[in-house]
C-alpha positions as CSV (number, residue, x, y, z in Angstrom):
1,M,-44.5,-45.7,48.3
2,N,-40.9,-44.6,48.0
3,I,-40.4,-41.3,46.1
4,N,-37.2,-39.5,45.4
5,L,-36.5,-35.7,45.4
6,R,-36.6,-35.4,41.6
7,Q,-39.9,-37.2,41.4
8,A,-41.4,-35.1,44.2
9,I,-40.4,-31.8,42.5
10,V,-41.7,-32.9,39.1
11,Q,-45.0,-34.0,40.7
12,R,-45.2,-30.6,42.4
13,V,-45.1,-28.8,39.0
14,Q,-47.1,-31.2,36.9
15,G,-50.4,-29.7,35.6
16,K,-49.4,-26.1,36.5
17,S,-50.2,-23.3,34.2
18,D,-47.5,-21.1,32.7
19,E,-48.3,-18.4,35.2
20,E,-48.1,-20.9,38.1
21,L,-44.8,-22.3,36.9
22,A,-43.4,-18.7,36.6
23,E,-44.5,-18.0,40.1
24,I,-42.9,-21.1,41.5
25,I,-39.6,-20.1,39.8
26,E,-39.8,-16.5,40.8
27,D,-40.5,-17.4,44.4
28,S,-37.6,-19.8,44.5
29,V,-35.0,-17.4,42.8
30,D,-33.2,-15.4,45.5
31,G,-35.3,-17.2,48.1
32,D,-34.5,-19.6,50.8
33,E,-31.6,-21.9,50.0
34,R,-33.9,-24.9,50.5
35,A,-35.4,-24.1,47.2
36,L,-32.1,-24.6,45.3
37,P,-32.5,-28.3,44.8
38,G,-35.9,-27.7,43.3
39,L,-34.5,-25.2,40.9
40,G,-31.8,-27.6,40.0
41,V,-34.3,-30.3,39.1
42,L,-36.3,-27.8,37.0
43,F,-33.1,-26.7,35.2
44,E,-32.3,-30.4,34.6
45,V,-35.7,-30.9,32.9
46,I,-35.1,-27.8,30.8
47,W,-31.5,-28.9,29.9
48,K,-32.5,-32.4,28.9
49,N,-35.4,-31.1,26.7
50,T,-33.7,-28.2,24.8
51,Q,-31.5,-28.1,21.7
52,E,-27.7,-27.7,21.8
53,N,-28.0,-24.1,20.5
54,L,-30.0,-23.2,23.6
55,H,-27.5,-25.0,25.8
56,A,-24.8,-22.7,24.3
57,E,-26.9,-19.7,24.9
58,M,-27.6,-20.7,28.6
59,I,-23.9,-21.4,29.1
60,S,-23.0,-18.0,27.6
61,T,-25.5,-16.3,29.9
62,L,-24.2,-18.1,32.9
63,K,-20.5,-17.4,32.0
64,S,-21.1,-13.7,31.5
65,H,-22.8,-13.4,34.9
66,V,-20.4,-15.5,37.1
67,N,-17.0,-14.4,35.6
C-alpha cells in the first residue's frame, strides 16, 4: 500500500476528540521542525473547508504577526 504524507497525517488525526486534536497542534507548535509538514497539512484542511471571510481573518492575523 502506497500512502503519501498528506494521507498519513490525515489518518493520524481521524477519529480524534477535540481535546486530542488540540493537543496534537499544541505539541507541534514551536516544537521540532519535523512537525511543520504536519501542521501544513492540517492548515490546508482548515483552509479548504472554511469560508472566505475566515480566510481574510487568518491572512490578517498572519500579516500582523510577520510584518
